C-alpha positions as CSV (number, residue, x, y, z in Angstrom):
1,M,1.5,-7.2,-11.3
2,K,3.7,-10.2,-11.5
3,F,7.3,-10.3,-12.5
4,E,9.6,-13.1,-13.7
5,R,12.3,-13.5,-11.1
6,E,15.6,-15.3,-11.0
7,R,14.6,-16.8,-7.7
8,A,12.1,-19.2,-6.2
9,D,8.6,-17.7,-5.7
10,A,7.4,-20.0,-3.0
11,A,6.8,-18.4,0.4
12,P,8.0,-20.1,3.6
13,P,5.6,-23.0,4.4
14,P,3.6,-22.5,7.5
15,L,4.9,-24.4,10.5
16,A,2.5,-26.6,12.5
17,E,0.8,-24.6,15.2
18,A,0.7,-26.0,18.7
19,A,-2.7,-26.1,20.5
20,P,-3.7,-22.9,22.4
21,G,-1.6,-22.5,25.5
22,Q,0.8,-25.3,24.3
23,R,3.1,-23.4,21.9
24,A,6.7,-24.3,22.4
25,P,8.9,-21.5,23.7
26,D,11.2,-21.8,20.8
27,D,8.4,-21.3,18.2
28,L,9.5,-17.8,17.4
29,E,13.1,-19.0,16.9
30,R,12.0,-21.9,14.7
31,R,9.9,-19.6,12.5
32,L,12.7,-17.0,12.3
33,D,15.2,-19.7,11.3
34,E,12.9,-21.0,8.6
35,F,12.1,-17.5,7.4
36,V,15.8,-16.6,7.0
37,R,16.6,-19.8,5.3
38,T,13.8,-19.7,2.8
39,S,14.3,-16.0,2.1
40,R,18.0,-16.4,1.3
41,A,17.3,-19.4,-0.9
42,A,15.0,-17.3,-3.0
43,W,18.0,-15.2,-4.1
44,P,20.8,-17.8,-4.6
45,T,23.0,-15.4,-6.5
46,L,23.2,-12.8,-3.7
47,T,25.8,-13.1,-0.9
48,L,24.1,-11.4,2.1
49,D,25.0,-13.5,5.1
50,E,22.5,-14.9,7.5
51,A,23.5,-12.8,10.5
52,P,22.9,-9.3,9.1
53,F,19.6,-10.4,7.5
54,R,18.4,-11.9,10.7
55,Q,19.3,-8.7,12.5
56,A,17.4,-6.7,10.0
57,V,14.3,-8.9,10.4
58,L,14.4,-8.6,14.1
59,A,14.7,-4.8,13.8
60,H,11.6,-4.6,11.7
61,L,9.8,-6.9,14.1
62,D,10.7,-4.7,17.0
63,A,9.0,-1.8,15.1
64,A,5.8,-3.9,14.5
65,P,2.9,-4.2,16.9
66,A,3.9,-7.7,18.0
67,R,7.1,-9.7,17.8
68,T,5.6,-13.2,17.2
69,A,5.8,-16.1,14.9
70,E,2.7,-14.9,13.1
71,A,4.3,-11.5,12.6
72,I,7.2,-13.2,10.9
73,A,5.0,-15.3,8.7
74,A,3.3,-12.1,7.5
75,L,6.5,-10.6,6.1
76,H,7.5,-10.9,2.5
77,G,10.8,-12.7,3.0
78,P,12.4,-12.7,-0.5
79,D,11.5,-9.0,-1.0
80,L,12.9,-8.1,2.4
81,Y,16.1,-10.1,1.8
82,L,16.6,-8.3,-1.5
83,A,16.0,-4.9,0.1
84,T,18.3,-5.6,3.0
85,A,21.1,-6.6,0.6
86,C,20.5,-3.4,-1.3
87,A,20.6,-1.3,1.9
88,R,24.1,-2.7,2.6
89,G,25.3,-1.5,-0.7
90,D,25.5,-4.8,-2.5
91,S,26.0,-3.9,-6.2
92,A,24.6,-7.3,-7.3
93,A,21.5,-6.8,-5.2
94,I,21.0,-3.3,-6.6
95,A,21.3,-4.6,-10.1
96,A,18.8,-7.4,-9.4
97,F,16.4,-4.9,-7.8
98,E,16.5,-2.6,-10.9
99,R,16.2,-5.6,-13.2
100,H,13.3,-7.3,-11.6
101,L,11.4,-4.1,-10.7
102,A,12.0,-2.4,-14.0
103,P,8.3,-2.5,-15.0
104,V,7.4,-0.5,-11.9
105,I,10.2,2.0,-12.3
106,G,9.5,2.4,-16.0
107,A,5.8,3.0,-15.4
108,V,6.3,5.7,-12.8
109,V,9.1,7.4,-14.8
110,A,6.9,7.5,-17.8
111,R,4.3,9.6,-15.9
112,F,6.9,12.3,-15.1
113,A,9.2,12.4,-18.2
114,R,8.6,12.7,-21.9
115,S,12.1,12.4,-23.5
116,A,14.7,9.7,-23.1
117,E,17.0,12.2,-21.5
118,Q,14.4,13.1,-18.9
119,R,13.8,9.4,-18.2
120,D,17.5,8.8,-17.6
121,E,17.6,11.8,-15.2
122,L,14.7,10.4,-13.2
123,R,16.1,6.9,-13.0
124,Q,19.4,8.4,-11.7
125,L,17.4,10.5,-9.1
126,L,15.5,7.4,-8.0
127,R,18.7,5.3,-7.7
128,E,20.3,7.9,-5.5
129,H,17.2,8.3,-3.4
130,L,16.9,4.6,-2.8
131,F,20.5,3.4,-2.4
132,V,22.7,6.4,-1.4
133,G,22.6,7.4,2.3
134,R,23.6,10.9,3.2
135,A,22.2,12.5,6.3
136,R,20.1,9.4,6.9
137,P,20.3,5.7,5.8
138,A,19.5,4.8,2.2
139,R,15.7,4.9,1.7
140,I,15.5,1.2,0.7
141,A,16.3,0.5,4.4
142,D,12.8,1.8,5.2
143,Y,11.1,-1.2,3.5
144,A,9.9,-3.4,6.3
145,G,8.6,-6.4,4.4
146,R,4.9,-5.8,5.4
147,G,3.7,-5.3,1.8
148,F,5.0,-6.2,-1.7
149,L,8.2,-4.5,-2.6
150,E,6.9,-3.3,-5.9
151,N,4.0,-1.5,-4.2
152,W,6.4,0.2,-1.7
153,L,8.6,1.2,-4.6
154,R,5.8,2.7,-6.6
155,V,4.7,5.0,-3.8
156,T,8.3,5.9,-2.9
157,A,9.2,6.8,-6.5
158,V,6.1,9.0,-6.9
159,R,6.9,10.9,-3.7
160,A,10.5,11.3,-4.6
161,F,9.7,12.7,-8.0
162,L,7.0,15.1,-6.7
163,N,9.2,16.3,-3.8
164,A,12.2,16.9,-6.2
165,R,10.0,18.7,-8.7
166,R,8.6,20.9,-6.0
167,G,12.2,21.7,-4.9
168,D,13.4,22.4,-8.4
169,A,15.8,19.5,-8.1
170,A,16.7,17.0,-10.9
171,V,13.2,16.2,-12.0
172,P,12.7,17.8,-15.4
173,T,10.5,20.9,-15.5
174,A,8.8,19.7,-18.7
175,V,6.7,17.0,-17.1
176,D,4.3,15.3,-19.6
177,A,1.4,17.8,-20.1
178,D,-1.1,14.9,-20.6
179,T,0.0,13.4,-17.2
180,L,-0.4,16.7,-15.4
181,A,-3.7,17.5,-17.1
182,A,-5.1,14.2,-15.8
183,L,-4.1,14.9,-12.2
184,P,-5.2,17.5,-9.7
185,D,-3.1,20.7,-9.2
186,R,-1.9,20.3,-5.6
187,T,1.2,18.3,-5.0
188,A,-0.5,16.3,-2.2
189,D,-3.3,15.5,-4.7
190,L,-0.9,14.4,-7.4
191,E,0.0,11.4,-5.3
192,L,-3.7,10.6,-4.8
193,G,-4.2,11.0,-8.5
194,F,-1.5,8.4,-9.2
195,L,-3.0,6.0,-6.7
196,K,-6.4,6.5,-8.2
197,A,-5.2,5.6,-11.7
198,H,-3.3,2.6,-10.5
199,Y,-5.8,1.2,-8.1
200,R,-9.1,2.3,-9.7
201,A,-10.3,-1.3,-10.4
202,A,-9.3,-2.6,-7.0
203,F,-11.0,0.4,-5.2
204,R,-14.2,-0.1,-7.2
205,S,-14.4,-3.8,-6.4
206,A,-13.5,-3.2,-2.7
207,F,-16.0,-0.4,-2.3
208,A,-18.8,-2.4,-3.9
209,A,-18.1,-5.4,-1.6
210,A,-18.1,-3.1,1.4
211,V,-21.4,-1.6,0.4
212,A,-22.9,-5.0,-0.1
213,S,-21.7,-6.0,3.4
214,L,-23.7,-3.2,5.1
215,G,-26.9,-3.9,6.8
216,A,-30.2,-2.6,5.3
217,G,-30.4,0.1,8.0
218,E,-26.9,1.4,7.2
219,R,-27.6,1.5,3.5
220,L,-30.8,3.3,4.2
221,V,-29.3,6.2,6.2
222,L,-26.5,6.6,3.7
223,R,-29.0,6.7,0.8
224,L,-31.1,9.3,2.6
225,A,-28.2,11.5,3.6
226,M,-26.0,11.2,0.5
227,V,-28.1,10.1,-2.4
228,R,-31.2,12.1,-1.6
229,A,-29.2,14.8,0.1
230,M,-31.5,15.1,3.1
231,S,-30.5,17.1,6.1
232,V,-29.9,15.5,9.5
233,D,-33.3,16.8,10.6
234,Q,-35.0,15.3,7.5
235,V,-33.3,11.9,8.1
236,G,-34.4,11.9,11.7
237,A,-38.0,12.6,10.6
238,V,-37.9,9.7,8.1
239,L,-36.5,7.4,10.7
240,G,-38.6,8.7,13.5
241,V,-35.6,9.5,15.7
242,H,-34.0,12.7,17.2
243,R,-31.6,14.5,14.9
244,A,-28.7,13.7,17.2
245,T,-29.5,10.0,16.8
246,A,-29.8,10.4,13.0
247,A,-26.4,12.1,12.9
248,R,-24.8,9.3,14.9
249,R,-26.3,6.6,12.6
250,I,-25.1,8.4,9.5
251,G,-21.6,8.7,11.0
252,R,-21.4,5.1,12.1
253,A,-22.6,3.9,8.7
254,R,-20.0,6.0,6.9
255,D,-17.2,4.8,9.2
256,A,-18.3,1.2,8.7
257,L,-18.1,1.6,5.0
258,L,-14.6,3.1,5.1
259,R,-13.4,0.4,7.5
260,R,-14.8,-2.4,5.4
261,T,-13.4,-0.9,2.2
262,R,-10.0,-0.7,3.9
263,D,-10.2,-4.3,5.0
264,V,-11.1,-5.6,1.5
265,L,-8.3,-3.5,-0.1
266,A,-5.8,-4.7,2.4
267,A,-6.6,-8.4,1.8
268,A,-6.7,-8.0,-2.0
269,L,-3.6,-5.9,-2.5
270,A,-1.3,-7.0,0.3
271,I,0.1,-3.5,0.5
272,D,1.8,-1.8,3.5
273,D,0.0,0.5,5.9
274,E,1.5,3.7,4.5
275,E,0.2,3.1,1.0
276,L,-3.1,1.8,2.2
277,T,-3.6,5.0,4.2
278,S,-3.0,7.0,1.1
279,I,-5.6,5.0,-0.8
280,I,-8.1,5.4,2.0
281,R,-7.5,9.2,1.9
282,L,-8.6,8.9,-1.7
283,V,-11.6,6.7,-0.8
284,D,-12.7,9.2,1.9
285,S,-12.4,12.2,-0.5
286,Q,-14.7,10.4,-3.0
287,L,-17.0,8.6,-0.6
288,D,-20.1,10.7,-1.2
289,A,-19.9,10.4,-5.0
290,S,-19.2,6.7,-4.8
291,I,-22.2,6.1,-2.4
292,S,-24.4,8.0,-4.8
293,R,-23.3,5.9,-7.7
294,L,-23.8,2.5,-5.9
295,L,-26.9,3.3,-3.9
296,G,-28.7,5.7,-6.1
297,G,-30.1,3.0,-8.4
298,S,-31.9,1.0,-5.8
299,E,-34.7,2.1,-3.5
300,S,-35.7,-1.3,-2.1
301,D,-33.8,-1.4,1.1
302,G,-35.7,-0.4,4.2
């Protein structure tokens, strides 16, 4: 989903890399300086100073696997700048956040509320959840820049509404019947149902690409075990191997399929690890049915 923004959309240009082993010692600082400058320039109407933003970036890098120039380059600078300003209580930043992410907020609210009054209540609940810190910092401070802000917001809003409804908080009890009918009953599965609806096309494409990337042997064992529903002993007999070897081959093929699906999704959606993990939970729960659909029509691989 793309949004019109009152800011520049260009990401920081990559800096020239030194030859292996020849990187200048100040490369991290140069990248950080450029990242801060470009991120701030993307939101010229906001007044967050360089120092607190730089401190926030470094804090997020400290929580990442590596504090390197490449790690900085992977961050979504304009989104992180906006979120940091919101976390500091900047009213102009909060207004910009709600204005530019209105399509995401509206879409999630519409799944949980039917009337205008209920929608207003949900918007207020989300505003408090994101921007008002009580026992802990405001939730917007959790955004680390390692995925698009709109994707982070989508998952955060769904979880906030589900948790509030489960606790009989401000979420209206009269949730849209059509929405609930289309989703599983358990609260944990409601989130997966939302992700399934939102990312259905991306998942199908990623899963098909992952299946296509498997070797013929991997496709064969998956077809035998999941399409033809053979037991481990039967698979072993077909392959001419011990049942323990057959079980290992099935497990490795299944793991490879999940791993490659995750890689394709991560590249296509540029989402953060938390949301990607939620989607992979959905993938794993539907893996057998998806394999049957994609592999069931072809018997040519040996």
